[in-house]
N, C-alpha and C positions, 0 to 999 in steps of 0.2 A: 490666343489673341493677346495683343499687347496694347498699351495705352496709345502709342502712335497709330496702330490699326484703327482703334475706335475714333480717334480724331479725324482720320481720313474718311471714315464712314459718316461722321457728323458733317464733314465738309460736303460729301456727296449728297446727303439728304438736303442740306441747305441749297446747294446749287441746283438740284433737280426741282426744288420748289420754286426758285426764282425763274428758272427756264420754263416753268409750266404756264406762265402768263404770255398769251399771244401778243398783247399790247400792254404798254405801261399802265399799271392800275392807278386809279385816283386815290385809293386808300387801301390799306391792309389792316384787317382786324385780327389780332392774335388772342386766342383764348387759352388761358393757362388752367390746367386741371391736373390733380393727382388722383390715382386710382390704386386700390389695393390689389396686390398680386399674391395670392396665397401660395405657400410653399409646403411641400410634403416630404422633404428629405433633410439633408444636412448641407444645404447650400450656404456658401459664405455670406455673412452679413444679413441673413434672415433674423428677425427679432420678433418677439411676441408683442402685438399691438392690442392694448386693452379695449379700445373702441370696437375694432373689428373682431376681436376675440380669436385671433389666429396668428400663427407664424407667417411672415410675409415679407415681400419687398413693397416699397411705395414709389412706383415710377411716376415721373412727371411727363405729361404729354402737352405739347404746344401745337395747336391746330389753327388753320386759317379759315375764318368764317366765310370768306368769299369763294374759296375753292374746295373746302372740306379736306384739304391735304394736311398731313402731319408735317409740321415745319421742323420740329426737333423732339427727341425723346431723351430722357435721362433716367438711369436706374439708380435708386437710392436705397439705403438700408431701411428696415421695416418700421422703425419708430421715428423717423425724421419728421420735422415739421413740413407742412405742405410746400412752403415757400423756399425750402433749402435749395440753393443753387439757381433759383429762378432769376435772380438779379443778374448773375453772370451770363446766363443763357440769353436774357433780353438784350444785354449789351452787345453780344455777338450777333444776334439776329438783326438788330437795328443797324449795326455797322455794315453788315452785308447788304441790307435792303437799300440803305442810303448811298452806298458805293455804286449801286446800279441805278437807282432812281432817287436823286437827292431831294426832290420836292414831294415825294409821296407822303400822304398823311398816314400815320400809324396810330392805331387804337388798341389798347390792351384791356382785357377783361379777366376777372377771376373771382372766385367765391371768397368767403371771409377768411379762408385759410391763407390767402395771398394778401388780405387787407392788413398789412403790417407796415410800419414806418420805412423799412428798408426798401420795399417795393414802391411806396409813394416817392421816396427820395430819388431812386434811380429813374423813375418815369419823368419826374420833373427835371432832373439833370439832363436827360436825353431829349426832352422836349416832345414827349409823346402824350397822347390823351389816354387817360385811364379811368376805369370804373371798377371798383372792387367792393365785394360784400363787406359789411361792417357789423360786427357782433353787437347786439343790443346790450347795454349796460344799465345799471340802476339810474344813472344820471339821465340818459336818453329816455328811459322808461318814464321817469317823473316828468320830464319836459314835454313828452308827447302823449301823456295820459288823456288830456282833454281831447285831442284829435281822435284817439281810439274810442273814447266815450261818444263822440259825435258820430263816428261810423256805426257804432252799435245802436245808437238811438235811431239813426236813419234806416237801418235794416229792420228794426222792430216796427217802424212805421210803414215800411213799404214791402218788406219780405223780399227785397231784391238785393243781391250781393252789392256791397259798398266797398269802394277802394278810394281812400283819401290820401293825399300826398302833402308833405310839408318839407320845405327847404330851410336849412339853418346853417349858419357859419359856426363850426364846432372846432374846438382846439383841445385835444387830449393833453395830458400832462407832459408827455415826451415829445410833442410836436413843436417844431420851431415857429409855426404860424397857423392860423385857422385854415380849415379846409371845408369845402362844401359837402354837407351830408344830406342825402335825400331819405326821408322816412316814409314808408308806406304803412298805413293802418287799414286793416281789412276786416270786414264783418260779413258772415254768411251763415248758412244753416249749421255748419260744423263748429261755429264759434268765432273767435277773433284771433288775429295774429298781427305782429309787427315785424317789419324787415327794414334794413337800412343799407345804403351804399354810400361810399365816399368817392368823390369824383372831381376832376378838373375840367370836365366838358364845358365849353364856352356857353352853351345854351341851358345848362342845368338850372341856374337861378330863375329863368323865365319859364322853362318847360320841365318841371320836376317829374311829372308822370311820364313824359316821353323819354326822359333820361333813364328812369327806372325800367320802363318797358324795353328799351334798347338793351339794357344790361341783361334782362331775363332771356334775351335771344341766345345768350351764351349756353343755355341749356342744350342747344343743338350739338355742342362739343361733347356732351355726355354720350351722344350716339356714336361718336368716333371711338370713345373709350369702350363702349359696349361692343362695337365691331372688332376692336383690337383684342379684347379679352375673350369674348364668346365666339364671335365669328371666325377670327383668325388665330385663336388659341395663344394669345400673349401671356396667358397664365401658365404656359408650359416652360417656365424658366427653370429647368430641372437639372442643369449642369451643376457640378459642385463649385467651380470657380466663379467668382463674381464677374470677372471680365468676360468669361464665356457667355454668361447669362446676359450681360450688356450687349454683346454681339447678337444674341438671339433676339433681343428687343428691337435692335435696328432692323433685323430681317422682317419682323412682324410689321414695323412701321413702313418699310418699303413695300411690303405686300399690300397694305392698306392703300398706299398712294397709287399702286398699280390698279387696284380696284376702283379708286376714285377716277383715274384717267379713263378706264373702260366705261364707267357710268356716264361720264361727261361725253364720251365719243358716241355712245349709243342712245343717249336721252332724246326722246322725241318731243317732249315739252308741249303737250296739248294745252290750249287755253281753256278757261272755264266754259266759254261758249261752245267750243268743240265737244265738250263733255256734257252738254245739255244743261249748263248752269247759266241762265241768261242774266248775268250781272256785269255791269260795265267796270266794276272795281277790279284791281289786280288781285291775284290769288291771296296774297298775304293780308289784304285788307277786307276780305270777305267776312261776313258774320260767321260765328263759330261753327254752326251746323253746316252752312254752305261750304266753309273751308274744309271741314272734315270730309264731307261728301266729295269735294273736288280731289283731295289727296288720295282718298280710297279709290276713286275711279281712275286717277292717274296711275296708281300702282298696278291696277288691273290691265290698263292699256299699255303701260311701259314697264314691264317687269324687270328689264335689265337696267334701264336708266334710274329706276327707283330701288334696285335690288340690293338686299343684304348679301353678305358672303355666302350664306346658305342657298340663296336663290341662284347664284352663279354656279355653285357646286351641283345643285340638283338639275339645272337646265343645260349645263355645258360640260361638266366634268364627269359626273357619275352617269355615263351613258353606255349602254350595251352596244358594242359594235363587233363586226367580224373583221379581223386584220389579215390581209393576204399579202405575203412578201414574195416578190419575184426578183429576178436578177436585175430588172430595170426600175422597179418602183415598189412602193409600199401603198397598198390600196386599203382604205378604211371604208367599210360598207355599213351604212346606217339602215335601220329599219324604215321602210316606207311609211309605217304607221306611227313613227315617233312624233309626239305632238309638239315638240319644241324645236324642230328642225329649222324653222324660220329664224329663230333667235341665233342659232349657231351660224347660219349662212349670212345673216346681217352683220354679226360681229366679225366673221371671217373676211367679209368685203372691206370692213373698216380698217382692219389691222394687217391686210395682205401686204407683203413686201412689194416694192416697186418692180414692175415688170412681170409679176406673177399673175396667173389667171385663175 
């Protein structure tokens, strides 16, 4: 593999992402995340990371919240900061999106590893909306101590989990101007904690809790990383050369996007009422217990639309068959008692070539 090869693969990944939208989207939410990729050999550019306690790479994954697709991946050396190269990748992605849809809204989210001035600056330069995690520091801790004490007092009085939010205009020493910081103070049976995000969302000053809760939805991107690493074995970057392992990472990303397409094609999407949950609210707005019951029942009813890579393997790939080869055809005979035949036939009808029967 050469660098021009990898650039062509990057272009393919971006183009296939843009072409996955059947209609122009109103907005695109990009979640930035880094994940550890342990190494067990003599691969180029693996380094020992003290936090993870291992020799590793630290890939960057950029996913789309609306489609679950991987927009871009990047392989980096094992001790790089999480944001390394993220600004350049964001410039490329935004340019490609706006070339196709000039007026689409673009939202960027990332944890505190991406909450650094270079990312704020590039987002503001490109005119995109961002929310990044922001590491608590002694100054913020002093300024929000009263809010934390209030949350703790309310919990002691009610024994009900408390979440209080505060918006403030904050300017760190290296910032050219103040930025909006949302602080969450929480008290519950396990104790107290504080979290903060920095954002330029227009509604943040009026709805600090809504801004923070929207940011926490980026946790869904962690599932894409889990599928990449565990389900699709992206931790098998076992070639010696760095460029060869970068190519492998592109293959894993393309495999995940194929899985995402299959899930979207097969999803049956039952409503809460169809699953015996008589609530007029959308699934995302259900009370916590009802929401959990809804998603558990949906997974049972729609194992492919909700399926992890292991589900597709066990139900569609690791199947005992008898293969009969003749001069005119190849016949694949399934057991009449195989319990997942309906899943295979349903998927086969969806992906059949035009004119096939």
